[in-house]
PDB file of N, CA, C and O in Angstrom, chain B, residues numbered from 101:
ATOM      1  N   UNK B 101      52.843 138.306 140.659  1.00  0.00           N
ATOM      2  CA  UNK B 101      53.300 139.379 141.541  1.00  0.00           C
ATOM      3  C   UNK B 101      54.826 139.460 141.464  1.00  0.00           C
ATOM      4  O   UNK B 101      55.505 138.466 141.206  1.00  0.00           O
ATOM      5  N   UNK B 102      55.330 140.631 141.685  1.00  0.00           N
ATOM      6  CA  UNK B 102      56.774 140.888 141.598  1.00  0.00           C
ATOM      7  C   UNK B 102      57.284 141.382 142.945  1.00  0.00           C
ATOM      8  O   UNK B 102      56.653 142.224 143.583  1.00  0.00           O
ATOM      9  N   UNK B 103      58.431 140.855 143.377  1.00  0.00           N
ATOM     10  CA  UNK B 103      59.035 141.318 144.633  1.00  0.00           C
ATOM     11  C   UNK B 103      59.485 142.759 144.503  1.00  0.00           C
ATOM     12  O   UNK B 103      59.928 143.194 143.440  1.00  0.00           O
ATOM     13  N   UNK B 104      59.368 143.491 145.594  1.00  0.00           N
ATOM     14  CA  UNK B 104      59.812 144.878 145.623  1.00  0.00           C
ATOM     15  C   UNK B 104      59.607 145.461 146.996  1.00  0.00           C
ATOM     16  O   UNK B 104      59.203 144.757 147.922  1.00  0.00           O
ATOM     17  N   UNK B 105      59.881 146.747 147.138  1.00  0.00           N
ATOM     18  CA  UNK B 105      59.757 147.423 148.425  1.00  0.00           C
ATOM     19  C   UNK B 105      59.414 148.881 148.205  1.00  0.00           C
ATOM     20  O   UNK B 105      59.631 149.425 147.122  1.00  0.00           O
ATOM     21  N   UNK B 106      58.877 149.512 149.237  1.00  0.00           N
ATOM     22  CA  UNK B 106      58.527 150.928 149.172  1.00  0.00           C
ATOM     23  C   UNK B 106      59.684 151.738 149.742  1.00  0.00           C
ATOM     24  O   UNK B 106      60.200 151.441 150.819  1.00  0.00           O
ATOM     25  N   UNK B 107      60.080 152.769 148.995  1.00  0.00           N
ATOM     26  CA  UNK B 107      61.223 153.606 149.353  1.00  0.00           C
ATOM     27  C   UNK B 107      60.725 154.886 150.006  1.00  0.00           C
ATOM     28  O   UNK B 107      59.766 155.491 149.527  1.00  0.00           O
ATOM     29  N   UNK B 108      61.367 155.308 151.097  1.00  0.00           N
ATOM     30  CA  UNK B 108      61.028 156.558 151.783  1.00  0.00           C
ATOM     31  C   UNK B 108      62.211 157.498 151.652  1.00  0.00           C
ATOM     32  O   UNK B 108      63.273 157.251 152.223  1.00  0.00           O
ATOM     33  N   UNK B 109      62.029 158.589 150.892  1.00  0.00           N
ATOM     34  CA  UNK B 109      63.092 159.571 150.677  1.00  0.00           C
ATOM     35  C   UNK B 109      62.942 160.811 151.558  1.00  0.00           C
ATOM     36  O   UNK B 109      63.790 161.701 151.504  1.00  0.00           O
ATOM     37  N   UNK B 110      61.901 160.889 152.355  1.00  0.00           N
ATOM     38  CA  UNK B 110      61.543 162.125 153.050  1.00  0.00           C
ATOM     39  C   UNK B 110      62.328 162.351 154.340  1.00  0.00           C
ATOM     40  O   UNK B 110      62.563 161.422 155.113  1.00  0.00           O
ATOM     41  N   UNK B 111      62.724 163.593 154.554  1.00  0.00           N
ATOM     42  CA  UNK B 111      63.293 164.020 155.832  1.00  0.00           C
ATOM     43  C   UNK B 111      62.405 165.107 156.429  1.00  0.00           C
ATOM     44  O   UNK B 111      61.966 165.013 157.576  1.00  0.00           O
ATOM     45  N   UNK B 112      62.149 166.141 155.625  1.00  0.00           N
ATOM     46  CA  UNK B 112      61.365 167.265 156.138  1.00  0.00           C
ATOM     47  C   UNK B 112      60.225 167.678 155.211  1.00  0.00           C
ATOM     48  O   UNK B 112      59.540 168.667 155.471  1.00  0.00           O
ATOM     49  N   UNK B 113      60.020 166.922 154.126  1.00  0.00           N
ATOM     50  CA  UNK B 113      58.963 167.256 153.175  1.00  0.00           C
ATOM     51  C   UNK B 113      58.048 166.057 152.962  1.00  0.00           C
ATOM     52  O   UNK B 113      58.430 164.922 153.249  1.00  0.00           O
ATOM     53  N   UNK B 114      56.847 166.304 152.462  1.00  0.00           N
ATOM     54  CA  UNK B 114      55.905 165.229 152.140  1.00  0.00           C
ATOM     55  C   UNK B 114      56.091 164.828 150.691  1.00  0.00           C
ATOM     56  O   UNK B 114      56.102 165.683 149.805  1.00  0.00           O
ATOM     57  N   UNK B 115      56.239 163.530 150.438  1.00  0.00           N
ATOM     58  CA  UNK B 115      56.440 163.012 149.091  1.00  0.00           C
ATOM     59  C   UNK B 115      55.493 161.853 148.823  1.00  0.00           C
ATOM     60  O   UNK B 115      54.984 161.242 149.763  1.00  0.00           O
ATOM     61  N   UNK B 116      55.251 161.544 147.561  1.00  0.00           N
ATOM     62  CA  UNK B 116      54.488 160.366 147.181  1.00  0.00           C
ATOM     63  C   UNK B 116      55.396 159.150 147.356  1.00  0.00           C
ATOM     64  O   UNK B 116      56.566 159.190 146.974  1.00  0.00           O
ATOM     65  N   UNK B 117      54.866 158.076 147.927  1.00  0.00           N
ATOM     66  CA  UNK B 117      55.650 156.854 148.097  1.00  0.00           C
ATOM     67  C   UNK B 117      56.072 156.315 146.738  1.00  0.00           C
ATOM     68  O   UNK B 117      55.364 156.486 145.746  1.00  0.00           O
ATOM     69  N   UNK B 118      57.225 155.665 146.699  1.00  0.00           N
ATOM     70  CA  UNK B 118      57.764 155.084 145.478  1.00  0.00           C
ATOM     71  C   UNK B 118      58.014 153.596 145.717  1.00  0.00           C
ATOM     72  O   UNK B 118      58.442 153.199 146.800  1.00  0.00           O
ATOM     73  N   UNK B 119      57.745 152.778 144.699  1.00  0.00           N
ATOM     74  CA  UNK B 119      57.989 151.348 144.763  1.00  0.00           C
ATOM     75  C   UNK B 119      59.202 151.022 143.919  1.00  0.00           C
ATOM     76  O   UNK B 119      59.362 151.560 142.823  1.00  0.00           O
ATOM     77  N   UNK B 120      60.071 150.131 144.427  1.00  0.00           N
ATOM     78  CA  UNK B 120      61.271 149.724 143.714  1.00  0.00           C
ATOM     79  C   UNK B 120      61.271 148.205 143.567  1.00  0.00           C
ATOM     80  O   UNK B 120      60.982 147.501 144.534  1.00  0.00           O
ATOM     81  N   UNK B 121      61.587 147.682 142.381  1.00  0.00           N
ATOM     82  CA  UNK B 121      61.612 146.228 142.195  1.00  0.00           C
ATOM     83  C   UNK B 121      62.805 145.585 142.896  1.00  0.00           C
ATOM     84  O   UNK B 121      63.820 146.235 143.143  1.00  0.00           O
ATOM     85  N   UNK B 122      62.665 144.292 143.216  1.00  0.00           N
ATOM     86  CA  UNK B 122      63.757 143.530 143.803  1.00  0.00           C
ATOM     87  C   UNK B 122      63.774 143.593 145.319  1.00  0.00           C
ATOM     88  O   UNK B 122      62.823 144.056 145.949  1.00  0.00           O
ATOM     89  N   UNK B 123      64.864 143.123 145.888  1.00  0.00           N
ATOM     90  CA  UNK B 123      65.048 143.138 147.340  1.00  0.00           C
ATOM     91  C   UNK B 123      65.922 144.318 147.736  1.00  0.00           C
ATOM     92  O   UNK B 123      66.842 144.679 147.002  1.00  0.00           O
ATOM     93  N   UNK B 124      65.647 144.927 148.897  1.00  0.00           N
ATOM     94  CA  UNK B 124      66.467 146.067 149.311  1.00  0.00           C
ATOM     95  C   UNK B 124      67.920 145.660 149.547  1.00  0.00           C
ATOM     96  O   UNK B 124      68.203 144.633 150.164  1.00  0.00           O
ATOM     97  N   UNK B 125      68.829 146.487 149.045  1.00  0.00           N
ATOM     98  CA  UNK B 125      70.263 146.298 149.272  1.00  0.00           C
ATOM     99  C   UNK B 125      70.817 147.603 149.817  1.00  0.00           C
ATOM    100  O   UNK B 125      70.513 148.678 149.300  1.00  0.00           O
ATOM    101  N   UNK B 126      71.628 147.508 150.859  1.00  0.00           N
ATOM    102  CA  UNK B 126      72.166 148.694 151.505  1.00  0.00           C
ATOM    103  C   UNK B 126      73.484 149.125 150.873  1.00  0.00           C
ATOM    104  O   UNK B 126      74.315 148.297 150.501  1.00  0.00           O
ATOM    105  N   UNK B 127      73.656 150.458 150.761  1.00  0.00           N
ATOM    106  CA  UNK B 127      74.948 151.016 150.332  1.00  0.00           C
ATOM    107  C   UNK B 127      75.827 151.063 151.568  1.00  0.00           C
ATOM    108  O   UNK B 127      75.381 151.489 152.633  1.00  0.00           O
ATOM    109  N   UNK B 128      77.060 150.632 151.438  1.00  0.00           N
ATOM    110  CA  UNK B 128      77.982 150.637 152.580  1.00  0.00           C
ATOM    111  C   UNK B 128      79.313 151.263 152.185  1.00  0.00           C
ATOM    112  O   UNK B 128      79.763 151.147 151.045  1.00  0.00           O
ATOM    113  N   UNK B 129      79.931 151.930 153.158  1.00  0.00           N
ATOM    114  CA  UNK B 129      81.303 152.396 152.979  1.00  0.00           C
ATOM    115  C   UNK B 129      82.118 151.798 154.112  1.00  0.00           C
ATOM    116  O   UNK B 129      81.591 151.529 155.192  1.00  0.00           O
ATOM    117  N   UNK B 130      83.369 151.597 153.871  1.00  0.00           N
ATOM    118  CA  UNK B 130      84.274 150.986 154.835  1.00  0.00           C
ATOM    119  C   UNK B 130      83.821 149.580 155.219  1.00  0.00           C
ATOM    120  O   UNK B 130      84.259 149.038 156.233  1.00  0.00           O
ATOM    121  N   UNK B 131      82.933 148.986 154.397  1.00  0.00           N
ATOM    122  CA  UNK B 131      82.491 147.630 154.638  1.00  0.00           C
ATOM    123  C   UNK B 131      81.439 147.457 155.708  1.00  0.00           C
ATOM    124  O   UNK B 131      80.929 146.350 155.883  1.00  0.00           O
ATOM    125  N   UNK B 132      81.090 148.519 156.439  1.00  0.00           N
ATOM    126  CA  UNK B 132      80.126 148.342 157.528  1.00  0.00           C
ATOM    127  C   UNK B 132      79.181 149.518 157.726  1.00  0.00           C
ATOM    128  O   UNK B 132      78.072 149.321 158.223  1.00  0.00           O
ATOM    129  N   UNK B 133      79.572 150.720 157.359  1.00  0.00           N
ATOM    130  CA  UNK B 133      78.760 151.908 157.598  1.00  0.00           C
ATOM    131  C   UNK B 133      77.672 152.016 156.537  1.00  0.00           C
ATOM    132  O   UNK B 133      77.977 152.133 155.350  1.00  0.00           O
ATOM    133  N   UNK B 134      76.411 151.977 156.949  1.00  0.00           N
ATOM    134  CA  UNK B 134      75.288 151.988 156.027  1.00  0.00           C
ATOM    135  C   UNK B 134      74.903 153.415 155.650  1.00  0.00           C
ATOM    136  O   UNK B 134      74.772 154.287 156.509  1.00  0.00           O
ATOM    137  N   UNK B 135      74.726 153.636 154.339  1.00  0.00           N
ATOM    138  CA  UNK B 135      74.330 154.952 153.818  1.00  0.00           C
ATOM    139  C   UNK B 135      72.998 154.884 153.088  1.00  0.00           C
ATOM    140  O   UNK B 135      72.828 155.548 152.065  1.00  0.00           O
ATOM    141  N   UNK B 136      72.064 154.111 153.580  1.00  0.00           N
ATOM    142  CA  UNK B 136      70.766 154.000 152.931  1.00  0.00           C
ATOM    143  C   UNK B 136      70.725 152.860 151.936  1.00  0.00           C
ATOM    144  O   UNK B 136      71.583 151.977 151.948  1.00  0.00           O
ATOM    145  N   UNK B 137      69.719 152.885 151.073  1.00  0.00           N
ATOM    146  CA  UNK B 137      69.494 151.805 150.118  1.00  0.00           C
ATOM    147  C   UNK B 137      70.026 152.138 148.732  1.00  0.00           C
ATOM    148  O   UNK B 137      70.083 153.302 148.337  1.00  0.00           O
ATOM    149  N   UNK B 138      70.414 151.095 147.998  1.00  0.00           N
ATOM    150  CA  UNK B 138      70.747 151.241 146.588  1.00  0.00           C
ATOM    151  C   UNK B 138      69.426 151.275 145.832  1.00  0.00           C
ATOM    152  O   UNK B 138      68.640 150.331 145.915  1.00  0.00           O
ATOM    153  N   UNK B 139      69.176 152.350 145.099  1.00  0.00           N
ATOM    154  CA  UNK B 139      67.926 152.504 144.360  1.00  0.00           C
ATOM    155  C   UNK B 139      68.240 153.061 142.978  1.00  0.00           C
ATOM    156  O   UNK B 139      69.028 153.998 142.848  1.00  0.00           O
ATOM    157  N   UNK B 140      67.625 152.488 141.945  1.00  0.00           N
ATOM    158  CA  UNK B 140      67.755 153.014 140.586  1.00  0.00           C
ATOM    159  C   UNK B 140      66.533 153.883 140.315  1.00  0.00           C
ATOM    160  O   UNK B 140      65.424 153.370 140.172  1.00  0.00           O
ATOM    161  N   UNK B 141      66.732 155.180 140.245  1.00  0.00           N
ATOM    162  CA  UNK B 141      65.620 156.113 140.061  1.00  0.00           C
ATOM    163  C   UNK B 141      64.803 155.817 138.810  1.00  0.00           C
ATOM    164  O   UNK B 141      63.601 156.077 138.784  1.00  0.00           O
ATOM    165  N   UNK B 142      65.433 155.280 137.781  1.00  0.00           N
ATOM    166  CA  UNK B 142      64.718 154.990 136.533  1.00  0.00           C
ATOM    167  C   UNK B 142      63.715 153.844 136.698  1.00  0.00           C
ATOM    168  O   UNK B 142      62.818 153.691 135.869  1.00  0.00           O
ATOM    169  N   UNK B 143      63.854 153.040 137.752  1.00  0.00           N
ATOM    170  CA  UNK B 143      62.960 151.901 137.975  1.00  0.00           C
ATOM    171  C   UNK B 143      61.859 152.196 138.986  1.00  0.00           C
ATOM    172  O   UNK B 143      60.988 151.353 139.199  1.00  0.00           O
ATOM    173  N   UNK B 144      61.873 153.364 139.611  1.00  0.00           N
ATOM    174  CA  UNK B 144      60.879 153.686 140.631  1.00  0.00           C
ATOM    175  C   UNK B 144      59.514 153.947 140.010  1.00  0.00           C
ATOM    176  O   UNK B 144      59.408 154.549 138.941  1.00  0.00           O
ATOM    177  N   UNK B 145      58.465 153.482 140.700  1.00  0.00           N
ATOM    178  CA  UNK B 145      57.088 153.686 140.253  1.00  0.00           C
ATOM    179  C   UNK B 145      56.309 154.298 141.410  1.00  0.00           C
ATOM    180  O   UNK B 145      56.374 153.805 142.537  1.00  0.00           O
ATOM    181  N   UNK B 146      55.577 155.365 141.136  1.00  0.00           N
ATOM    182  CA  UNK B 146      54.761 156.008 142.161  1.00  0.00           C
ATOM    183  C   UNK B 146      53.669 155.073 142.671  1.00  0.00           C
ATOM    184  O   UNK B 146      53.112 154.289 141.903  1.00  0.00           O
ATOM    185  N   UNK B 147      53.363 155.153 143.959  1.00  0.00           N
ATOM    186  CA  UNK B 147      52.342 154.315 144.579  1.00  0.00           C
ATOM    187  C   UNK B 147      51.045 155.108 144.713  1.00  0.00           C
ATOM    188  O   UNK B 147      51.042 156.228 145.224  1.00  0.00           O
ATOM    189  N   UNK B 148      49.947 154.520 144.252  1.00  0.00           N
ATOM    190  CA  UNK B 148      48.613 155.095 144.387  1.00  0.00           C
ATOM    191  C   UNK B 148      47.845 154.247 145.392  1.00  0.00           C
ATOM    192  O   UNK B 148      47.867 153.018 145.313  1.00  0.00           O
ATOM    193  N   UNK B 149      47.165 154.894 146.337  1.00  0.00           N
ATOM    194  CA  UNK B 149      46.390 154.166 147.336  1.00  0.00           C
ATOM    195  C   UNK B 149      44.927 154.574 147.252  1.00  0.00           C
ATOM    196  O   UNK B 149      44.596 155.760 147.226  1.00  0.00           O
ATOM    197  N   UNK B 150      44.056 153.565 147.210  1.00  0.00           N
ATOM    198  CA  UNK B 150      42.611 153.785 147.178  1.00  0.00           C
ATOM    199  C   UNK B 150      42.037 153.400 148.540  1.00  0.00           C
ATOM    200  O   UNK B 150      42.502 152.453 149.174  1.00  0.00           O
ATOM    201  N   UNK B 151      41.017 154.147 148.984  1.00  0.00           N
ATOM    202  CA  UNK B 151      40.400 153.913 150.293  1.00  0.00           C
ATOM    203  C   UNK B 151      38.904 153.710 150.136  1.00  0.00           C
ATOM    204  O   UNK B 151      38.236 154.484 149.451  1.00  0.00           O
ATOM    205  N   UNK B 152      38.375 152.668 150.772  1.00  0.00           N
ATOM    206  CA  UNK B 152      36.939 152.440 150.802  1.00  0.00           C
ATOM    207  C   UNK B 152      36.335 153.388 151.831  1.00  0.00           C
ATOM    208  O   UNK B 152      36.703 153.322 153.004  1.00  0.00           O
ATOM    209  N   UNK B 153      35.410 154.276 151.426  1.00  0.00           N
ATOM    210  CA  UNK B 153      34.832 155.223 152.379  1.00  0.00           C
ATOM    211  C   UNK B 153      33.940 154.549 153.423  1.00  0.00           C
ATOM    212  O   UNK B 153      33.711 155.114 154.493  1.00  0.00           O
ATOM    213  N   UNK B 154      33.438 153.359 153.129  1.00  0.00           N
ATOM    214  CA  UNK B 154      32.555 152.674 154.078  1.00  0.00           C
ATOM    215  C   UNK B 154      33.328 152.001 155.211  1.00  0.00           C
ATOM    216  O   UNK B 154      32.965 152.141 156.379  1.00  0.00           O
ATOM    217  N   UNK B 155      34.398 151.268 154.869  1.00  0.00           N
ATOM    218  CA  UNK B 155      35.104 150.504 155.910  1.00  0.00           C
ATOM    219  C   UNK B 155      36.525 150.991 156.176  1.00  0.00           C
ATOM    220  O   UNK B 155      37.132 150.592 157.170  1.00  0.00           O
ATOM    221  N   UNK B 156      37.071 151.851 155.301  1.00  0.00           N
ATOM    222  CA  UNK B 156      38.416 152.379 155.512  1.00  0.00           C
ATOM    223  C   UNK B 156      39.530 151.499 154.957  1.00  0.00           C
ATOM    224  O   UNK B 156      40.705 151.835 155.107  1.00  0.00           O
ATOM    225  N   UNK B 157      39.185 150.370 154.313  1.00  0.00           N
ATOM    226  CA  UNK B 157      40.197 149.484 153.748  1.00  0.00           C
ATOM    227  C   UNK B 157      41.047 150.242 152.731  1.00  0.00           C
ATOM    228  O   UNK B 157      40.515 150.965 151.889  1.00  0.00           O
ATOM    229  N   UNK B 158      42.368 150.075 152.811  1.00  0.00           N
ATOM    230  CA  UNK B 158      43.294 150.696 151.865  1.00  0.00           C
ATOM    231  C   UNK B 158      43.869 149.627 150.945  1.00  0.00           C
ATOM    232  O   UNK B 158      44.211 148.532 151.391  1.00  0.00           O
ATOM    233  N   UNK B 159      43.973 149.955 149.648  1.00  0.00           N
ATOM    234  CA  UNK B 159      44.634 149.103 148.673  1.00  0.00           C
ATOM    235  C   UNK B 159      45.603 149.978 147.900  1.00  0.00           C
ATOM    236  O   UNK B 159      45.225 151.015 147.356  1.00  0.00           O
ATOM    237  N   UNK B 160      46.876 149.545 147.857  1.00  0.00           N
ATOM    238  CA  UNK B 160      47.904 150.322 147.179  1.00  0.00           C
ATOM    239  C   UNK B 160      48.319 149.627 145.883  1.00  0.00           C
ATOM    240  O   UNK B 160      48.385 148.400 145.807  1.00  0.00           O
ATOM    241  N   UNK B 161      48.599 150.449 144.860  1.00  0.00           N
ATOM    242  CA  UNK B 161      48.995 149.960 143.558  1.00  0.00           C
ATOM    243  C   UNK B 161      50.184 150.767 143.055  1.00  0.00           C
ATOM    244  O   UNK B 161      50.284 151.970 143.297  1.00  0.00           O
ATOM    245  N   UNK B 162      51.086 150.081 142.348  1.00  0.00           N
ATOM    246  CA  UNK B 162      52.199 150.740 141.671  1.00  0.00           C
ATOM    247  C   UNK B 162      52.053 150.411 140.186  1.00  0.00           C
ATOM    248  O   UNK B 162      52.484 149.353 139.728  1.00  0.00           O
ATOM    249  N   UNK B 163      51.441 151.329 139.444  1.00  0.00           N
ATOM    250  CA  UNK B 163      51.143 151.092 138.039  1.00  0.00           C
ATOM    251  C   UNK B 163      52.070 151.945 137.186  1.00  0.00           C
ATOM    252  O   UNK B 163      52.106 153.169 137.312  1.00  0.00           O
ATOM    253  N   UNK B 164      52.822 151.272 136.312  1.00  0.00           N
ATOM    254  CA  UNK B 164      53.750 151.968 135.421  1.00  0.00           C
ATOM    255  C   UNK B 164      52.956 152.719 134.359  1.00  0.00           C
ATOM    256  O   UNK B 164      52.078 152.149 133.713  1.00  0.00           O
ATOM    257  N   UNK B 165      53.268 153.990 134.184  1.00  0.00           N
ATOM    258  CA  UNK B 165      52.525 154.825 133.217  1.00  0.00           C
ATOM    259  C   UNK B 165      52.938 154.555 131.801  1.00  0.00           C
ATOM    260  O   UNK B 165      52.411 155.173 130.876  1.00  0.00           O
TER     261      UNK B 165
END
């Protein structure tokens, strides 16, 4: 397994979740003001979620195409 996190880019639109490798790091200006996360768009992988119709269990996968 590889460490990573799910990135949320949405404000007013619906988007597919994206997975990013590594640990989240915040962008800062003036040494303290946070402007979101540092993310390399070339490393993002779309997240696919499967649902069991019988019990509702969800399993999410980030598979590189």
